[in-house]
C-alpha positions in Angstrom: -0.1 0.0 0.1 1.1 3.5 -1.0 1.3 6.0 1.9 2.6 9.8 1.7 4.3 11.7 4.1 4.1 15.6 3.3 4.6 18.8 5.0 8.3 17.8 6.2 11.8 18.9 5.7 13.7 16.1 4.4 17.2 15.3 5.5 18.3 12.7 2.7 21.4 12.0 4.5 23.2 10.9 1.2 27.0 11.0 1.1 28.6 14.2 0.6 30.3 17.4 2.0 26.8 19.4 2.1 24.0 18.3 3.8 20.8 17.4 1.3 17.9 19.1 2.6 14.2 19.3 0.9 12.2 22.1 2.4 8.4 21.9 2.0 9.1 18.1 1.0 7.2 14.6 1.1 8.2 11.1 0.7 6.0 8.1 -0.8 6.4 4.8 0.7 5.0 1.8 -1.3 5.1 -1.2 0.9 8.1 -1.2 2.4 10.4 1.0 0.4 10.6 4.6 -0.6 9.3 5.3 -4.3 9.6 8.9 -4.5 11.3 11.8 -2.4 11.0 15.6 -3.5 8.9 19.0 -2.9 5.6 18.5 -2.4 4.5 20.3 -5.3 6.8 18.2 -7.4 5.0 14.6 -6.1 1.2 16.4 -6.3 0.8 14.0 -9.2 1.1 10.9 -6.8 -0.7 12.7 -4.2 -3.5 12.7 -6.3 -4.1 9.0 -6.6 -4.1 8.4 -3.1 -7.2 8.3 -0.5 -7.0 10.5 2.4 -6.1 7.9 5.2 -2.8 7.5 2.7 -1.7 10.9 3.5 -0.3 12.0 6.4 0.7 15.3 7.6 3.9 15.5 9.2 3.5 18.8 11.1 6.8 20.8 9.6 9.0 17.7 11.3 12.3 16.7 10.0 12.5 13.5 8.4 15.9 11.6 8.3 16.7 7.7 7.9 16.3 5.5 11.0 19.7 6.0 13.4 21.9 2.9 13.3 23.8 2.2 16.1 27.2 0.2 15.4 28.6 -1.0 18.7 25.7 -2.8 20.7 25.8 -5.8 23.5 22.2 -6.4 23.7 22.9 -8.7 26.7 25.5 -5.8 28.2 25.6 -6.4 32.0 28.4 -3.9 33.7 31.0 -5.3 36.3 28.1 -4.4 38.8 25.0 -5.6 40.1 23.9 -6.2 36.7 27.1 -8.3 36.1 26.0 -10.6 39.2 22.7 -11.1 37.5 23.8 -11.8 34.5 25.7 -14.8 35.7 22.8 -16.7 37.0 19.9 -15.9 34.6 19.1 -18.6 32.5 18.4 -18.5 28.8 14.6 -17.2 28.7 15.9 -14.6 31.1 18.7 -13.2 28.9 16.8 -13.5 25.8 13.8 -11.6 27.5 16.2 -9.0 28.8 17.9 -8.8 25.4 15.3 -8.4 23.3 14.0 -5.3 25.8 16.9 -3.6 25.3 16.8 -4.0 21.4 13.1 -3.1 21.6 13.8 0.2 23.5 16.3 1.3 21.2 13.7 0.8 18.7 11.4 2.9 20.1 14.4 5.5 20.4 14.5 5.7 16.7 17.6 3.2 16.4 16.3 1.0 13.7 19.4 -0.7 13.0 21.4 -2.6 15.7 24.9 -3.8 14.8 25.9 -6.3 17.9 29.4 -7.0 18.3 29.6 -9.8 21.0 26.5 -11.1 22.9 26.3 -14.5 24.9 25.0 -17.8 23.7 23.8 -16.4 20.3 20.9 -14.3 21.9 21.4 -11.4 19.0 21.2 -13.9 16.5 18.2 -15.7 17.9 16.2 -12.3 18.7 17.4 -11.7 14.7 15.8 -14.4 13.4 12.5 -13.9 15.4 12.3 -10.3 14.2 13.1 -11.3 10.5 10.2 -13.9 10.8 7.7 -11.8 12.0 7.3 -13.4 15.5 8.9 -10.2 17.1 8.9 -6.6 16.1 12.1 -4.9 16.4 15.1 -2.9 14.9 17.2 -4.7 12.2 19.9 -6.8 13.8 23.4 -7.4 12.2 25.0 -9.7 14.6 28.7 -10.9 15.4 27.6 -13.7 17.5 30.3 -14.3 20.4 33.5 -12.2 20.4 36.4 -14.1 19.8 39.1 -13.8 22.3 42.7 -15.4 23.7 42.2 -17.5 26.6 41.6 -15.1 29.5 41.3 -12.0 27.3 39.1 -9.2 27.4 35.5 -10.2 27.9 36.6 -13.7 29.1 33.6 -15.1 31.5 31.3 -12.6 29.6 29.9 -14.9 26.5 33.3 -14.3 24.5 34.7 -17.5 22.8 38.3 -18.3 24.3 40.7 -20.0 22.0 44.7 -19.4 20.9 46.7 -19.9 17.9 45.9 -19.4 14.4 44.0 -22.8 14.1 41.9 -21.6 17.1 41.1 -18.5 15.7 40.2 -19.6 12.4 37.9 -22.5 13.7 36.2 -19.8 16.1 35.7 -17.4 13.4 33.9 -20.2 11.1 31.8 -21.3 14.3 30.3 -18.3 14.3 29.7 -17.9 10.5 27.9 -21.4 11.0 25.8 -19.9 13.7 24.9 -17.1 10.7 27.1 -14.2 11.8 26.8 -11.0 9.5 30.4 -10.2 10.7 33.2 -11.1 13.1 34.7 -9.4 16.2 37.6 -10.2 17.9 39.2 -8.4 21.2 43.1 -7.8 20.6 44.2 -5.9 23.7 42.8 -4.9 27.3 40.0 -2.6 28.0 38.0 -0.6 30.6 36.1 -3.7 31.9 39.2 -6.0 32.7 40.2 -5.4 36.2 43.5 -7.2 35.5 44.4 -6.0 32.4 45.2 -2.6 30.5 43.8 -1.0 27.8 47.4 -1.0 25.9 47.8 -4.4 26.6 48.0 -6.7 23.0 46.4 -9.9 23.5 46.2 -11.5 20.2 49.2 -12.4 17.9 49.6 -11.1 14.3 49.4 -14.8 13.0 46.1 -15.4 15.0 44.5 -11.9 13.8 45.8 -12.9 10.0 44.2 -16.4 10.4 40.8 -15.1 11.6 40.7 -12.2 8.9 41.4 -14.8 6.2 38.6 -16.9 7.2 36.2 -14.1 7.7 37.0 -12.3 4.0 36.9 -15.9 2.7 33.1 -16.0 3.5 32.5 -12.3 2.3 32.1 -10.9 5.8 34.2 -8.2 7.4 36.0 -7.9 10.4 36.5 -5.8 13.4 38.4 -5.9 16.9 38.2 -4.3 20.4 41.2 -2.6 20.2 43.1 0.2 22.8 46.5 0.6 21.7 48.3 2.0 18.5 50.6 -1.1 18.2 47.9 -3.8 18.3 45.9 -1.7 15.7 48.5 -1.2 13.3 49.2 -5.0 13.6 45.5 -5.5 13.3 45.1 -3.4 10.3 48.2 -5.1 8.6 46.6 -8.3 9.2 43.2 -7.6 7.5 41.0 -5.7 10.0 38.4 -3.5 8.2 37.2 -1.5 11.6 38.3 -0.8 14.9 36.2 -0.2 17.7 37.0 2.2 20.3 40.7 3.1 19.5 41.6 4.5 22.6 45.1 5.4 22.0 46.0 6.2 18.0 48.7 8.1 16.7 49.5 9.8 13.4 51.0 6.9 11.8 48.4 4.5 12.3 45.5 6.6 11.5 47.4 7.2 8.3 47.5 3.3 7.7 43.8 3.0 8.5 42.8 5.9 6.1 45.1 4.2 3.4 43.5 1.1 3.9 40.1 2.5 4.1 39.5 1.2 8.0 36.5 2.4 9.7 36.6 3.7 13.3 33.8 3.2 16.0 35.1 5.5 18.4 32.4 4.9 21.4 33.6 8.3 23.0 30.9 7.9 25.8 32.4 5.0 27.3 35.5 7.1 28.9 33.0 9.7 30.3 30.2 8.6 32.0 31.1 8.3 35.7 27.7 8.8 37.0 26.4 6.3 34.6 28.6 3.7 35.7 28.4 4.7 39.3 24.6 4.2 39.2 25.1 0.8 37.8 27.2 -0.1 40.4 30.7 -0.5 38.7 33.5 -0.7 40.7 35.8 2.5 41.4 38.9 1.0 39.8 36.8 0.5 36.5 35.5 4.3 36.7 39.0 5.1 37.6 40.2 3.5 34.3 37.6 4.8 32.1 38.3 8.5 33.1 42.1 8.1 32.9 41.7 7.1 29.3 39.1 9.8 28.6 41.8 12.6 27.3 43.5 10.2 25.0 40.5 8.7 23.6 39.2 12.2 22.4 42.7 13.0 21.0 42.6 9.8 19.2 39.1 10.6 17.8 40.3 14.1 16.7 43.6 12.4 15.0 40.7 10.5 13.1 38.7 13.4 12.1 42.3 15.1 10.8 43.1 12.2 8.8 39.4 11.9 7.1 39.1 8.4 8.4 35.7 6.8 7.6 33.6 7.2 11.3 30.6 5.2 12.4 28.5 6.3 15.3 28.4 3.5 18.1 27.2 3.6 21.7 28.7 0.8 23.5 26.1 1.3 25.9 22.5 0.4 25.6 21.3 3.0 23.2 18.0 3.7 25.3 19.6 3.7 28.5 19.6 7.0 30.7 23.2 8.9 30.4 23.8 12.5 31.1 20.2 13.6 31.3 19.5 12.3 28.1 19.3 8.6 26.0 23.0 7.3 25.3 22.5 7.2 21.6 22.0 10.9 21.4 24.7 11.8 24.0 27.1 9.8 21.8 26.2 11.9 18.6 26.5 15.1 21.0 30.1 14.1 21.9 30.8 13.5 18.7 29.8 17.2 17.6 31.9 18.2 20.6 35.0 16.6 19.5 35.1 18.5 16.4 32.4 16.9 14.1 30.0 18.8 12.4 26.4 17.9 12.4 26.0 17.0 9.4 28.9 14.5 9.5 27.7 13.0 12.9 24.3 12.5 11.0 26.1 10.4 8.3 27.9 8.6 11.0 24.7 7.0 12.1 23.1 6.4 8.6 24.9 6.7 5.2 28.6 6.1 6.6 27.1 3.2 9.2 25.4 1.4 5.8 28.5 1.4 4.1 30.4 -0.1 7.0 27.6 -2.8 6.9 27.8 -3.2 3.0 24.4 -2.2 2.6 24.3 1.1 1.3 22.0 0.0 -1.4 19.2 -0.6 1.0 19.6 1.7 3.9 21.2 4.7 5.1 19.7 7.6 3.3 16.1 8.6 2.1 16.4 7.8 -1.6 13.9 6.1 -3.9 14.5 2.0 -3.9 15.5 2.2 -0.2 13.5 0.8 2.6 11.6 2.9 4.4 13.4 3.2 7.8 12.6 6.6 8.6 12.6 8.9 12.0 11.2 12.4 12.5 11.7 15.1 15.4 9.9 18.6 15.3 13.5 20.7 15.0 16.5 20.4 13.0 19.1 18.5 14.4 21.5 20.0 11.7 21.3 23.3 13.7 21.4 21.4 17.2 22.0 17.9 17.7 20.2 17.9 21.0 17.1 18.3 19.1 17.3 14.6 18.2 16.3 14.3 21.9 13.1 15.2 20.9 12.2 12.4 18.2 8.7 11.2 18.0 8.0 9.4 14.9 9.5 6.1 13.8 8.9 4.2 10.8 10.6 0.7 9.7 9.6 -1.2 6.4 7.1 1.7 6.1 4.9 0.5 9.0 4.8 3.2 11.7 6.0 2.0 15.1 6.2 5.3 17.2 3.4 8.3 16.1 3.7 11.8 17.5 -0.5 11.7 17.4 
């Protein structure tokens, strides 16, 4: 069925230096795809073919593609009270909690989640249920289990521990067998590990090369939790397509990443959220570790900007959790602006750039005819102030409205 969204300003979010804005715009959605986009007067002939119930007045709202969060753990339980709960919950408890996290993100306008390591393949189970229509929710692009060395970052939290090139190759193939859309490694320590430093290298070059080869042979991209410039350089040379966090980059490393077209998902929020961590029962050592990394983390992000790295938005928090008086996904995008990105660039990082990272730019990421009708809207222009995203009040996926302002 056709429907028309009219009386709106359209942010197309097509890749480019200047934002695509259609004032007094309209969008024709046909079943689950965008059929036409343009000024309202240009689409008048199509409007004349519709019945009144097929026409929706958007009240001057700003319409753009649904947000895409590139770093999410649906089963996230930080090392505090929630972590203790996660250790005793059964499969059904975990699935219900993870699904609720996905649904909350969806209602906040995040229509696409890239999950980068969840226990018991819960992300893949929920994805299948959403895709076959059993459940309503966002699109999921899943890594399954994170692959780590024995005792590496994430051990004891559902990651798959292994060692040696053959162990890494087999672990990657097990994720692929389960239906993974991408592969995620942990190659350094991180904030959430008490007995490891963020800069500790944990995987050998041979292990990373074996994992990358197995992923690429299956046509999948591979990313890694990574903190230090040394490990990231080794990982990029070994075949990584993306780096998560990048806490301590240097000029040589970002130049190498730029040359290789390696993406960065910076997750700035995780090193500047002491109250969020404290409220969730995180121990003081973890809070101190995060804050100590904060300055270097922001400097690394700014180095990446100066090198024109492809950057995609990711929270490493549950997108719809309260953080700093807003939702985590909105605050992450605000941090990206505060760190030096333009509002236009940040919107692209959560739409067109994110879609390109997942190699689905032909289906999602911009308001373009032929693409899937995943749309969000808000009363005020996020290009003028990223905080206007906080007023988001309309969510559509596949042409179906899930959140409506009236």
